[in-house]
C-alpha positions as CSV (number, residue, x, y, z in Angstrom):
1,M,252.2,132.2,175.0
2,F,250.1,130.8,178.0
3,D,247.1,130.3,175.5
4,Y,249.5,128.5,173.2
5,L,250.6,126.2,175.8
6,S,246.9,125.4,177.0
7,L,245.9,124.6,173.4
8,R,248.7,122.4,173.0
9,R,248.2,120.5,176.3
10,A,244.6,120.1,175.4
11,W,245.5,118.8,171.8
12,Y,247.8,116.1,173.5
13,K,245.4,114.9,175.9
14,Q,242.7,114.6,173.4
15,C,245.0,112.7,171.1
16,S,246.2,110.5,174.1
17,F,242.7,109.6,174.7
18,L,241.7,108.9,171.1
19,W,245.0,106.5,171.0
20,S,244.1,104.7,174.1
21,Q,240.6,104.4,172.9
22,S,241.7,102.8,169.7
23,R,243.7,100.2,171.4
24,L,241.2,99.2,174.0
25,M,238.8,98.6,171.1
26,T,241.2,96.4,169.1
27,S,242.5,94.6,172.1
28,S,239.5,92.4,172.3
29,K,237.5,92.3,169.2
30,R,235.2,89.2,170.3
31,V,233.9,88.0,173.5
32,Q,235.5,84.7,172.8
33,D,239.0,86.9,173.0
34,R,238.2,88.4,176.2
35,S,241.1,88.2,178.8
36,K,241.6,85.2,180.6
37,N,241.5,87.2,183.9
38,K,238.0,88.1,183.2
39,R,236.8,84.6,182.8
40,V,235.2,83.0,185.5
41,R,236.1,79.1,185.1
42,G,233.6,78.0,187.7
43,L,230.8,79.7,185.6
44,E,232.2,78.5,182.3
45,I,231.7,74.8,183.9
46,A,228.3,75.5,185.2
47,T,227.5,76.5,181.6
48,E,228.8,73.0,180.3
49,K,227.5,70.6,182.7
50,W,224.0,70.7,182.0
51,K,224.0,70.4,178.3
52,I,223.4,66.4,178.2
53,F,220.8,66.7,180.8
54,T,219.1,69.2,178.6
55,K,218.8,66.8,175.7
56,V,217.8,64.0,178.2
57,K,215.0,66.1,179.7
58,I,213.6,67.2,176.3
59,L,213.5,63.5,175.1
60,M,211.7,62.7,178.6
61,D,209.4,65.4,177.8
62,I,208.5,64.0,174.7
63,L,207.9,60.4,175.7
64,K,205.9,61.8,178.6
65,Q,203.5,63.1,175.9
66,E,203.0,59.8,174.0
67,P,199.9,57.8,175.0
68,E,202.1,54.6,176.3
69,M,205.1,56.7,176.9
70,V,207.1,54.7,174.2
71,I,207.7,55.8,170.6
72,P,209.6,54.4,167.4
73,V,213.1,55.6,167.5
74,R,212.6,56.6,163.7
75,S,209.8,59.0,164.8
76,L,212.4,60.8,167.0
77,N,214.3,62.1,164.1
78,E,211.7,65.2,163.8
79,Y,212.7,66.1,167.3
80,R,216.5,66.4,166.5
81,R,216.6,70.2,166.6
82,Q,214.6,70.3,169.8
83,I,216.8,67.7,171.2
84,N,219.9,69.4,169.7
85,L,221.4,66.2,168.1
86,P,222.5,67.1,164.6
87,K,223.3,64.3,162.2
88,P,225.5,62.2,161.9
89,H,224.9,61.1,165.5
90,K,222.6,58.4,166.0
91,I,219.4,59.0,168.2
92,S,219.5,55.2,169.2
93,D,223.2,55.4,170.2
94,F,222.3,58.6,172.3
95,I,219.4,56.7,174.0
96,R,221.4,53.5,174.7
97,K,224.0,55.8,176.6
98,T,221.7,56.2,179.4
99,P,220.1,52.6,180.0
100,K,219.1,53.9,183.6
101,L,216.5,56.5,182.2
102,F,215.6,54.7,178.6
103,E,215.1,51.3,177.3
104,V,215.2,50.4,173.6
105,Y,213.9,47.3,172.3
106,K,212.6,45.7,169.0
107,D,209.1,44.6,167.9
108,Q,208.5,41.3,165.9
109,N,208.8,43.6,162.5
110,G,212.2,44.8,163.5
111,V,211.1,48.2,164.5
112,L,213.1,50.1,167.2
113,W,210.9,51.4,170.0
114,C,212.2,53.8,172.8
115,G,210.7,53.9,176.2
116,M,211.3,55.1,179.8
117,T,212.6,53.0,182.8
118,R,210.9,52.8,185.8
119,V,213.4,55.3,187.5
120,A,212.7,57.5,184.9
121,E,208.7,57.5,185.3
122,D,209.3,57.9,189.0
123,L,211.4,61.0,188.5
124,L,208.9,62.8,186.0
125,E,206.2,62.0,188.9
126,E,208.7,63.6,191.2
127,E,209.2,66.5,189.0
128,E,205.5,67.1,188.6
129,R,204.9,67.2,192.5
130,L,207.8,69.9,192.8
131,L,206.3,71.8,190.0
132,D,203.1,71.9,191.7
133,E,204.7,72.8,195.2
134,H,206.6,75.5,193.3
135,S,203.8,76.9,191.3
136,D,202.4,79.5,193.6
137,K,206.0,81.1,193.8
138,A,206.3,81.0,189.7
139,A,203.0,82.7,189.7
140,E,204.2,85.3,192.0
141,N,207.5,85.7,189.7
142,V,205.5,85.9,186.5
143,T,203.1,88.4,188.4
144,R,206.1,90.8,189.5
145,F,207.6,90.4,185.7
146,L,204.4,91.8,184.6
147,M,204.4,94.5,187.0
148,M,207.9,95.7,185.6
149,S,206.7,95.9,182.3
150,V,205.8,99.4,181.2
151,D,202.2,98.6,179.8
152,K,201.6,95.8,182.5
153,R,201.5,93.0,179.9
154,L,203.7,90.8,178.0
155,P,203.3,88.6,175.0
156,L,202.9,85.0,175.9
157,D,205.2,83.6,173.5
158,K,208.0,85.6,174.9
159,I,207.2,84.5,178.3
160,A,207.2,80.8,177.2
161,H,210.9,81.2,176.6
162,F,211.6,81.4,180.5
163,R,209.2,78.3,181.0
164,R,212.2,76.2,182.3
165,D,214.1,79.1,183.9
166,F,211.3,80.0,186.0
167,G,210.2,76.6,186.9
168,L,206.8,76.6,185.1
169,S,205.0,73.5,184.2
170,L,204.9,71.9,180.6
171,D,201.2,72.9,180.3
172,F,202.0,76.7,180.9
173,R,200.3,77.8,177.9
174,A,197.4,75.6,177.7
175,E,196.2,75.4,181.4
176,W,198.8,76.9,184.0
177,V,198.3,80.6,183.0
178,H,194.5,80.2,183.7
179,R,195.0,78.9,187.1
180,Y,195.3,82.3,188.8
181,P,192.7,84.7,187.3
182,Q,193.3,87.0,190.6
183,L,196.9,87.8,189.3
184,F,197.0,87.5,185.3
185,K,194.8,86.8,182.5
186,V,195.4,86.0,178.8
187,I,194.0,88.4,176.2
188,K,194.1,88.8,172.5
189,S,195.8,91.6,170.8
190,K,193.2,94.0,169.0
191,T,195.7,94.8,165.8
192,E,196.9,91.0,166.0
193,P,194.1,88.5,167.0
194,E,196.7,85.6,166.6
195,V,199.0,87.4,169.2
196,E,198.0,86.4,173.0
197,Y,199.3,88.7,176.0
198,L,199.4,87.8,179.5
199,E,197.9,90.8,181.1
200,L,198.0,91.9,185.1
201,A,194.8,91.4,186.5
202,N,195.6,93.4,189.7
203,W,198.8,95.5,191.2
204,N,200.1,93.9,194.5
205,P,201.7,96.4,196.4
206,K,203.3,93.9,198.7
207,W,205.2,92.5,195.7
208,A,206.5,96.0,194.3
209,I,210.0,95.4,196.2
210,T,213.0,93.9,194.8
211,E,214.8,91.1,195.9
212,L,217.9,93.4,197.0
213,E,215.6,95.4,199.1
214,K,214.3,92.2,200.8
215,K,217.9,91.2,201.6
216,V,219.0,94.4,202.9
217,L,215.7,94.7,204.9
218,G,216.0,91.3,206.3
219,L,212.5,90.2,204.9
220,S,211.7,86.6,203.9
221,E,208.7,88.0,202.0
222,G,207.4,91.1,200.7
223,G,206.0,92.3,204.0
224,G,203.8,95.1,204.1
225,D,202.6,97.6,201.2
226,H,205.5,99.2,198.9
227,T,205.5,102.1,197.0
228,P,208.2,101.8,194.2
229,G,210.6,104.7,193.9
230,M,214.1,105.9,193.9
231,L,216.6,103.4,195.3
232,S,220.1,103.8,196.4
233,L,221.2,100.1,197.3
234,P,224.5,98.8,196.1
235,F,224.7,95.7,194.1
236,P,226.7,92.6,195.5
237,L,230.0,92.3,193.6
238,K,231.8,89.4,192.8
239,F,235.1,89.4,190.7
240,P,237.6,86.8,189.5
241,P,240.4,86.5,192.3
242,E,242.8,87.1,189.8
243,Y,241.4,90.0,188.3
244,K,243.6,92.9,189.3
245,K,242.2,95.8,187.3
246,V,239.2,96.1,189.9
247,Y,241.7,98.5,191.8
248,R,242.2,100.5,188.7
249,Y,238.5,101.1,188.1
250,G,237.6,101.1,192.0
251,G,236.8,105.0,191.9
252,K,234.2,104.5,188.7
253,I,232.8,101.3,190.6
254,E,232.4,103.2,193.8
255,H,230.7,106.0,191.9
256,F,228.3,103.6,190.3
257,Q,227.3,101.7,193.2
258,K,226.3,105.2,195.3
259,R,224.2,106.3,192.4
260,A,220.6,106.5,193.0
261,Y,218.1,104.7,190.8
262,L,214.5,104.1,189.9
263,S,213.0,100.9,191.1
264,P,212.2,98.1,188.2
265,Y,208.7,98.3,189.8
266,A,208.3,102.5,189.4
267,D,207.2,103.9,185.9
268,A,210.2,104.6,183.9
269,R,208.4,106.1,181.0
270,E,210.2,109.3,181.6
271,L,213.7,108.1,181.8
272,K,216.1,109.3,179.2
273,A,217.6,106.4,177.2
274,G,221.3,106.5,177.1
275,S,221.3,108.5,180.8
276,L,223.2,107.2,183.6
277,E,220.2,106.8,185.6
278,F,218.4,104.8,182.8
279,D,221.2,102.4,182.6
280,K,221.6,101.5,186.3
281,R,217.7,100.9,186.5
282,A,218.5,98.6,183.4
283,V,221.0,96.7,185.5
284,A,218.4,96.5,188.3
285,V,215.7,95.0,186.1
286,M,218.2,92.4,184.8
287,H,219.0,91.8,188.4
288,E,215.6,91.1,189.5
289,L,215.0,89.0,186.4
290,L,217.9,86.7,187.2
291,T,216.8,86.3,190.9
292,F,213.3,85.0,189.8
293,T,215.1,82.1,187.9
294,I,215.9,78.8,189.5
295,E,219.4,78.8,188.7
296,K,220.2,82.3,188.6
297,K,220.9,82.6,185.0
298,L,219.1,83.1,181.6
299,V,220.0,83.1,178.0
300,T,220.8,86.4,176.9
301,D,219.0,86.5,173.7
302,H,215.7,86.0,175.8
303,L,216.5,89.2,177.7
304,T,216.9,90.9,174.4
305,H,213.3,90.4,173.6
306,F,212.1,92.3,176.7
307,R,214.1,95.6,175.8
308,R,210.8,97.6,174.6
309,E,208.5,96.2,177.3
310,L,210.8,96.5,180.3
311,V,212.5,100.1,179.0
312,M,216.0,98.7,178.7
313,P,218.9,100.0,176.3
314,Q,219.2,98.7,172.7
315,K,222.9,97.5,173.3
316,L,221.6,95.4,176.2
317,M,225.0,93.1,176.0
318,R,227.3,96.2,176.3
319,L,226.0,96.8,179.9
320,L,226.0,93.1,180.8
321,L,229.7,93.0,179.8
322,K,230.5,96.2,181.3
323,H,229.3,95.2,184.8
324,F,230.8,92.3,184.9
325,G,231.2,92.2,188.9
326,I,227.4,91.7,188.9
327,F,226.8,89.7,185.8
328,Y,229.0,87.1,183.9
329,V,228.4,86.2,180.4
330,S,229.6,83.0,179.1
331,E,229.8,82.4,175.1
332,R,229.8,78.6,175.6
333,G,227.4,77.0,173.1
334,K,225.2,78.4,170.3
335,R,223.5,80.7,172.7
336,F,225.4,83.1,175.3
337,S,224.2,82.9,179.1
338,V,224.3,85.3,181.8
339,F,224.8,84.4,185.3
340,L,224.2,86.6,188.6
341,T,227.7,86.0,190.0
342,E,226.5,86.6,193.7
343,A,224.3,83.5,193.3
344,Y,227.3,81.1,192.6
345,E,230.5,79.9,194.6
346,G,232.7,78.4,192.0
347,S,230.6,76.3,189.7
348,E,227.8,75.7,192.3
349,L,224.7,77.4,193.1
350,I,225.1,78.7,196.7
351,E,221.3,78.2,197.3
352,K,219.7,75.1,195.6
353,G,216.2,74.6,195.6
354,P,214.1,71.4,195.1
355,L,214.2,71.6,191.2
356,V,217.9,72.1,191.2
357,L,218.4,69.2,193.3
358,W,216.0,67.3,191.1
359,K,218.1,67.9,188.1
360,E,221.1,66.9,190.0
361,K,219.7,63.6,190.7
362,V,218.8,62.9,187.0
363,Q,222.1,64.0,186.0
364,S,223.8,61.3,188.1
365,L,221.7,58.8,186.1
366,I,223.1,60.0,182.6
367,G,225.9,58.1,181.0
368,Y,226.9,54.4,180.9
369,R,230.5,53.2,180.3
370,G,230.0,49.6,180.1
371,R,229.5,47.4,176.8
372,K,226.3,48.1,174.8
373,K,223.6,45.9,175.8
374,K,221.9,43.5,173.4
375,I,218.6,44.9,172.0
376,E,215.6,42.7,173.2
377,T,212.8,41.7,170.9
378,F,209.5,42.4,172.2
379,S,207.5,38.8,172.2
380,D,204.0,39.5,173.0
381,Q,202.5,39.5,169.4
382,S,199.0,40.3,170.7
383,D,200.1,43.4,171.7
384,M,202.3,44.5,169.0
385,E,199.6,44.1,166.6
386,E,197.5,46.8,167.9
387,E,198.7,50.0,166.0
388,D,197.2,52.4,168.1
389,L,198.5,51.1,171.6
390,F,201.9,52.9,171.0
391,G,200.4,55.7,168.8
392,S,201.1,56.3,165.2
393,D,203.7,59.0,163.9
394,S,200.9,61.3,163.0
395,E,200.2,61.7,166.8
396,N,203.6,63.5,167.2
397,G,202.5,66.7,165.3
398,S,200.8,68.5,168.4
399,I,204.0,67.8,170.6
400,S,206.5,69.0,167.9
401,T,204.5,72.3,167.6
402,Q,204.6,72.8,171.3
403,F,208.3,72.4,171.4
404,D,208.9,74.5,168.2
405,Q,206.9,77.4,169.9
406,E,209.0,77.2,173.1
407,E,212.4,77.0,171.1
408,T,211.7,79.4,168.3
409,I,213.4,82.8,168.8
410,G,214.1,84.0,165.5
411,R,210.3,85.5,165.3
412,Y,211.4,88.5,167.2
413,D,214.2,91.1,166.4
414,D,217.3,89.8,168.0
415,E,220.3,91.9,168.8
416,M,222.2,88.7,169.8
417,E,224.1,87.9,166.3
418,V,227.5,86.8,167.3
419,G,229.0,89.9,165.3
420,E,226.9,92.4,167.4
421,V,227.9,90.7,170.8
422,C,231.3,91.2,169.9
423,S,230.9,94.5,169.2
424,G,229.2,95.2,172.3
425,Y,232.1,93.7,174.3
426,K,234.4,95.8,172.2
427,D,232.5,99.1,172.9
428,A,232.4,97.9,176.6
429,N,236.0,97.7,176.8
430,T,236.2,101.4,176.0
431,T,234.3,102.8,178.8
């Protein structure tokens, strides 16, 4: 009789567990359908507020590459994808909505030209100065990125996706990577000669320390030499104030925070995929990468490109969604973004560096609510007759290639199709 009751109790528990799992899996089928209590309105706003800035900045970079920093408006059609301005939106209308940064005028043949105002040119000069000042720190972050990789080298094409996030200059591929030969070098792949890698030149033990360790130890810089090993530091957590289920999962969260894990800078080849230690180290790697960025956020599909090199799980999105007290995933836009929650108060970064303050300055000059101004005609015929003064359409080819290389994501195996992301969120809810 006792055996019968024990079997019945075990069967009942198993059925109850399967029912609860099924219910959890069907209650939120997509990331977009996540509970409102899990949404962080401030970080959703942070995702939205830079959208127009990004379009404007890409246009400024295109004009910057032109010999006289002017271009026929019709030639900008080939940059629609980079600017993310699909038809039927008119490029001329987009430009004229920001008269503090862009000027539009016609030549005597009726051709519409676009250039930058003096204010915009001064802003680009200021950005160059700030990027130059930030260059050493960016080089340190790239070096530490390489130190976390399993082979101590990463494809240059993949690193280029982080150019804006890491605060790297526009000449990142052509010049910047060659400025620090003592830190890293560009090499060709032996099996694929057309593929270039950035390889670590020298291991720096002073940089083999995580930003979390620095914060706990009260270090502004790396200090002395470090030997990476096991860590037991808890990650800072920040939940939405209205999210009440944190009390229900308090035990699991505490257990996770107390669990020791391998430093992102230690060799992770022997870790077993799917183990608790493997997953927590992956959380530490993503945390460290986000601290390198100027806005403490990244596009999630950029992260997935480094699953093999950084020894991270295949279902990376599942891990990000599971640990939403550490990370927050926003589904706004065509690509999802992941934020480091500790770095934000509402929609604002707690610590804003010079490059973020520069972006805010540009943002304040975007937009125009008055009536559209009449387009002036350039009357200096002698200037306009010289075809090469403004550059021909063919000169845009190299610039287009450069932007294409930065924005192309589909070359690599990408888990961030919406279907798989939604599946990841569904799986996360079952844990």
